[in-house]
C-alpha positions in Angstrom: -75.7 -0.3 -5.3 -72.1 0.4 -6.2 -71.2 1.9 -10.0 -68.1 0.9 -11.6 -66.9 3.9 -14.3 -65.2 3.6 -17.3 -61.3 4.3 -16.0 -59.0 6.6 -18.0 -57.5 4.5 -20.8 -54.5 6.9 -21.4 -53.1 8.5 -24.2 -55.6 11.6 -23.5 -58.7 9.2 -24.7 -61.6 11.0 -23.5 -64.5 8.3 -24.4 -64.7 4.8 -25.7 -67.5 3.3 -27.6 -69.2 -0.1 -26.1 -69.1 -3.1 -28.9 -69.8 -5.8 -26.6 -70.8 -7.2 -23.3 -69.7 -10.3 -21.8 -71.8 -10.2 -18.7 -75.6 -9.5 -17.8 -77.5 -8.0 -14.8 -78.1 -10.8 -12.4 -74.7 -12.5 -13.2 -72.0 -13.2 -10.2 -68.3 -12.1 -11.2 -64.9 -12.4 -9.8 -62.2 -10.0 -9.9 -60.7 -9.3 -13.1 -62.9 -11.4 -14.8 -64.2 -9.8 -18.3 -66.8 -7.2 -18.0 -67.0 -5.5 -21.7 -65.1 -4.8 -24.6 -64.9 -0.7 -25.7 -63.7 1.0 -28.7 -61.7 3.9 -28.6 -60.5 5.8 -31.6 -58.8 3.2 -33.1 -58.2 0.4 -30.9 -60.6 -2.1 -29.4 -59.9 -2.7 -25.5 -61.2 -5.4 -23.0 -62.0 -4.1 -19.8 -62.0 -6.5 -16.5 -64.1 -5.9 -13.3 -62.4 -4.0 -10.2 -64.1 -6.2 -7.8 -66.3 -9.4 -6.9 -69.9 -9.0 -6.9 -73.3 -9.4 -8.3 -73.9 -7.1 -11.7 -77.3 -5.4 -11.1 -77.5 -3.2 -14.1 -75.4 -2.6 -17.3 -75.2 1.7 -17.8 -74.9 1.3 -21.6 -76.1 -0.4 -24.9 -73.8 -1.7 -27.6 -73.0 1.3 -29.6 -73.2 4.0 -26.9 -70.3 6.5 -26.4 -69.4 6.4 -22.8 -67.0 9.5 -21.3 -64.1 8.3 -19.5 -65.9 8.5 -15.4 -69.4 7.3 -16.6 -70.8 4.3 -14.8 -70.6 1.2 -16.8 -72.0 -1.2 -14.2 -73.8 -1.2 -11.0 -73.1 -3.7 -8.5 -75.0 -5.1 -5.8 -73.5 -3.6 -2.5 -72.5 -6.4 -0.2 -70.0 -5.1 2.0 -66.4 -4.3 1.1 -65.0 -7.4 3.0 -66.3 -10.3 1.1 -65.9 -8.0 -2.4 -61.9 -7.7 -2.9 -61.3 -4.7 -5.4 -58.5 -3.4 -7.0 -57.0 0.0 -6.1 -58.7 2.8 -6.3 -56.5 3.8 -9.0 -57.8 1.1 -11.8 -61.1 2.6 -11.5 -63.4 4.6 -9.5 -66.3 2.9 -7.3 -69.5 5.7 -6.6 -72.6 5.8 -5.8 -75.9 4.6 -7.6 -78.4 6.2 -9.4 -82.6 4.9 -10.2 -84.0 5.2 -13.3 -86.6 7.7 -11.5 -84.2 10.3 -11.1 -83.9 10.5 -15.2 -87.4 11.5 -15.8 -88.2 14.4 -17.7 -89.2 16.7 -14.7 -85.9 15.1 -13.0 -84.7 17.9 -10.2 -80.7 17.8 -9.5 -80.9 17.1 -5.8 -82.0 13.7 -7.1 -78.9 12.8 -8.7 -76.4 10.7 -6.8 -72.7 11.3 -7.0 -71.5 9.1 -9.9 -74.4 11.6 -12.2 -73.8 14.9 -10.3 -75.2 17.4 -12.6 -72.4 20.1 -14.0 -72.1 23.6 -12.2 -69.6 25.4 -14.5 -68.4 25.1 -17.9 -69.6 21.2 -18.4 -68.1 18.8 -20.8 -70.3 19.2 -24.5 -69.6 15.0 -24.6 -71.1 14.9 -20.7 -74.1 16.4 -21.7 -74.9 14.9 -25.0 -74.8 11.4 -23.3 -76.4 12.2 -20.3 -79.6 9.7 -21.1 -81.1 6.7 -19.3 -80.2 2.9 -20.3 -84.0 3.2 -21.8 -83.4 6.3 -23.8 -80.2 5.3 -25.3 -82.2 1.9 -26.6 -84.4 3.5 -28.0 -81.9 5.9 -29.8 -79.8 2.6 -30.9 -83.3 1.4 -32.4 -84.0 4.5 -34.1 -80.1 5.2 -35.3 -79.7 8.2 -33.5 -76.5 9.5 -32.7 -77.1 10.6 -29.1 -73.8 12.7 -29.5 -75.9 15.0 -32.0 -78.6 15.5 -29.5 -79.7 18.6 -27.7 -81.3 17.3 -24.5 -84.3 19.3 -23.3 -84.8 17.8 -19.7 -83.2 19.4 -16.9 -79.4 20.1 -17.0 -79.3 18.6 -20.6 -81.1 15.3 -20.1 -82.0 13.7 -23.5 -85.6 12.8 -23.3 -87.3 10.0 -25.3 -89.3 13.0 -27.1 -85.7 14.7 -28.5 -84.5 11.1 -29.9 -87.8 10.5 -31.7 -87.8 14.4 -33.2 -84.0 13.7 -34.1 -85.3 10.5 -35.8 -88.3 12.4 -37.6 -86.1 15.3 -38.6 -82.9 13.2 -40.3 -82.1 14.0 -43.6 -79.5 11.6 -44.2 -79.9 7.9 -44.1 -77.4 5.8 -42.6 -75.3 5.0 -39.5 -73.2 7.3 -37.5 -69.5 6.7 -38.3 -67.4 4.6 -35.6 -64.1 3.5 -34.7 -61.2 4.1 -37.2 -63.8 6.2 -39.6 -64.9 8.1 -36.8 -61.0 9.0 -35.8 -60.3 9.7 -39.4 -63.0 12.1 -40.0 -62.0 14.2 -37.0 -58.8 14.0 -37.7 -59.3 15.5 -41.2 -61.1 18.5 -40.3 -58.3 19.1 -37.8 -56.1 19.2 -40.5 -58.2 21.0 -43.0 -59.2 24.0 -40.2 -55.4 24.2 -39.6 -52.7 23.4 -41.5 -51.7 25.0 -44.7 -50.2 22.3 -46.7 -48.0 22.4 -49.8 -47.1 19.2 -51.6 -43.9 18.4 -53.8 -43.9 15.3 -56.0 -40.5 13.6 -57.6 -39.6 10.5 -58.4 -36.6 8.2 -57.3 -34.7 6.1 -59.4 -34.2 2.9 -58.0 -33.2 0.8 -61.1 -30.2 -0.5 -58.9 -32.4 -2.3 -56.7 -32.6 -6.4 -56.3 -35.5 -7.7 -54.2 -35.5 -5.3 -52.0 -37.8 -4.2 -49.4 -39.7 -1.0 -50.2 -41.2 -0.2 -46.7 -38.0 -1.0 -45.3 -36.1 1.3 -47.8 -38.4 3.9 -47.4 -38.2 4.2 -43.4 -34.3 4.3 -44.0 -34.6 7.0 -46.3 -37.1 9.0 -43.9 -35.0 8.9 -41.0 -31.7 9.8 -43.2 -33.7 12.9 -44.5 -34.7 13.6 -40.9 -31.2 13.8 -39.6 -30.0 16.0 -42.7 -33.1 18.4 -42.4 -34.9 17.6 -38.6 -37.1 20.6 -38.7 -39.3 18.0 -40.7 -39.3 15.9 -37.5 -41.4 18.2 -35.2 -44.5 19.2 -34.0 -46.1 22.4 -34.3 -48.8 24.0 -32.1 -50.7 26.4 -34.0 -52.5 28.2 -31.2 -49.2 28.8 -29.0 -46.9 29.1 -32.2 -44.5 26.9 -30.4 -42.3 24.2 -32.8 -41.2 21.4 -30.9 -38.4 19.5 -32.8 -38.3 16.2 -31.8 -34.9 14.0 -30.8 -35.7 11.0 -32.6 -38.0 9.5 -35.7 -41.0 8.0 -34.4 -42.4 7.4 -38.0 -46.2 6.6 -37.9 -46.8 3.9 -40.7 -50.3 4.3 -42.3 -52.4 1.0 -42.5 -55.3 0.4 -44.8 -58.1 -1.7 -43.3 -61.9 -2.0 -43.7 -62.6 -0.3 -41.0 -60.6 2.7 -42.0 -56.9 4.2 -41.8 -54.8 2.7 -38.6 -51.5 4.5 -38.1 -49.0 2.8 -35.7 -46.1 4.4 -34.7 -42.4 3.1 -35.2 -40.4 4.3 -32.6 -36.4 5.1 -33.0 -36.5 4.3 -36.9 -33.2 5.5 -37.5 -31.6 3.3 -34.7 -33.4 -0.3 -36.0 -31.7 -2.2 -38.8 -33.8 -3.4 -41.8 -34.3 -6.8 -40.2 -35.9 -5.3 -37.0 -37.9 -2.7 -39.2 -39.6 -5.3 -41.0 -40.3 -7.4 -37.8 -41.9 -4.3 -36.2 -44.2 -3.8 -39.7 -45.4 -7.4 -39.4 -46.3 -7.4 -35.9 -47.9 -4.2 -36.4 -49.8 -5.7 -39.5 -51.2 -8.6 -37.5 -51.9 -6.5 -34.2 -54.1 -4.2 -36.8 -55.8 -6.9 -38.5 -56.8 -8.4 -35.2 -57.7 -5.2 -33.7 -55.4 -5.8 -30.5 -52.7 -3.3 -31.1 -52.1 -1.4 -27.7 -53.6 2.4 -27.5 -49.9 3.9 -27.2 -48.9 2.4 -30.3 -50.9 4.5 -32.1 -49.6 7.8 -30.9 -46.8 10.0 -30.7 -45.9 10.0 -34.3 -43.1 12.9 -35.8 -43.6 12.4 -39.3 -45.7 9.9 -41.2 -45.5 7.4 -44.4 -48.3 6.2 -46.3 -47.1 3.7 -48.9 -50.1 3.7 -51.0 -48.4 2.3 -54.1 -48.6 -1.2 -52.5 -52.4 -0.6 -53.4 -52.1 1.6 -56.8 -51.6 5.1 -57.4 -48.7 6.9 -58.6 -48.7 10.6 -57.0 -51.3 12.1 -54.5 -51.3 14.9 -52.2 -50.8 13.2 -48.3 -52.7 14.9 -45.6 -50.5 16.0 -42.3 -52.1 15.9 -39.1 -51.4 18.2 -36.3 -49.1 18.2 -34.6 -46.5 16.7 -37.2 -45.6 18.9 -40.0 -44.8 16.8 -42.8 -46.0 13.2 -44.5 -44.5 11.4 -47.0 -46.4 9.4 -49.8 -44.9 6.5 -52.0 -46.5 5.5 -55.3 -46.4 2.4 -57.4 -42.7 1.7 -59.1 -43.0 2.6 -62.7 -40.7 1.9 -65.5 -39.4 4.6 -68.1 -37.3 4.9 -71.2 -34.6 7.3 -70.7 -31.4 8.3 -72.7 -28.0 7.6 -70.7 -25.0 9.7 -70.9 -24.3 8.0 -74.3 -27.5 9.2 -76.1 -28.6 5.2 -75.7 -32.4 4.4 -74.6 -32.2 2.4 -71.3 -35.2 1.1 -69.0 -35.4 3.0 -65.3 -37.5 1.8 -62.6 -39.1 5.1 -60.5 -40.2 4.9 -57.0 -43.2 8.4 -57.3 -42.8 10.3 -53.8 -45.3 13.2 -52.8 -44.2 14.8 -49.9 -46.6 17.2 -48.1 -45.5 19.6 -45.5 -47.0 22.4 -43.2 -46.2 25.3 -44.8 -46.9 27.2 -41.9 -43.5 26.2 -40.3 -42.0 24.5 -43.1 -40.2 26.8 -45.9 -40.2 25.2 -49.7 -36.6 25.0 -49.8 -36.5 23.0 -46.7 -39.1 20.5 -48.4 -37.0 20.4 -51.2 -33.8 19.6 -49.6 -35.7 17.1 -47.8 -37.2 15.4 -50.7 -33.4 15.5 -52.3 -31.8 13.4 -49.5 -34.8 11.1 -49.8 -33.9 10.5 -53.4 -30.6 10.0 -53.2 -30.7 7.3 -50.1 -33.2 5.6 -52.4 -31.2 5.7 -55.5 -28.6 3.6 -53.7 -28.3 -0.3 -54.3 -28.6 -0.8 -50.8 -28.0 0.7 -47.5 
């Protein structure tokens, strides 16, 4: 038999969760026929077959987390001439493994090439997911996350009794986080562990606006402020103590969904017109709702905008996610009575702003100046 591994999905992704199988054992498939759909941190990706042939076994169940390079399906070996394949760069075809090799007393010599036991510095995710399809199915039935189970078998192999014990000792009911929520949990924990946040809050007078697109105006104002205070448009590596100032403003736009928070990235915001920005924002919204947004469009933000005011709330404390060093939160506009220069009361429309920066590299003065430029840009009747 020949096994097809989970290919490298790019953007540094190390694993994916199986969300749907489109084939079953015994199916005869053609090259490029859809095999399964997997979910990375924030997107659903369809994976086609790299070859034609008959499928003998599926190497995972719905809900399993599969590290890149781990087997997905096993094909019947009918010879290379009768099975057209994709180039080796698209997917790796390697040897197979039998269920018997995963018995509790399995010896490493019995493992075939695609499940070779690690000999040094094994990746933790790989160890945690070293389990047979039967054990994976049991874990799915009992609601046990295999990534949280320490295998007692040879070389970290997770056995059925390990899954049963984990189920019996579970203290929190419920299902493990998946997809965007799992990604959000990891990002927030990373931010809490690394970033030293400081939040400045103010309001922008937008009384001169007439039928303005709030999100587009915020994007344009951020680009202008980054031009004046470019250090906020940077990446910071805390371990290496290196600050990289980005050449263009690649703005992450936080989008709320019922599955969690997604942050598509608008590239080169300062070079786009208002209509081009709105078109890109609409496209992102459609792709996010359909879960078809390319993984590349969810990576590489140099600064972030969270326009939570569209849903509610005035001020907040937005979270900076490394390696970025700044995020702007915009609240719901409100009307406030103020006195003009002649002492007469006038109604003013105010847009609340909350700017959080990583105080490891951004000074209070730089943050304050950035916020002032933002306010001045937003106070204009139009750009």
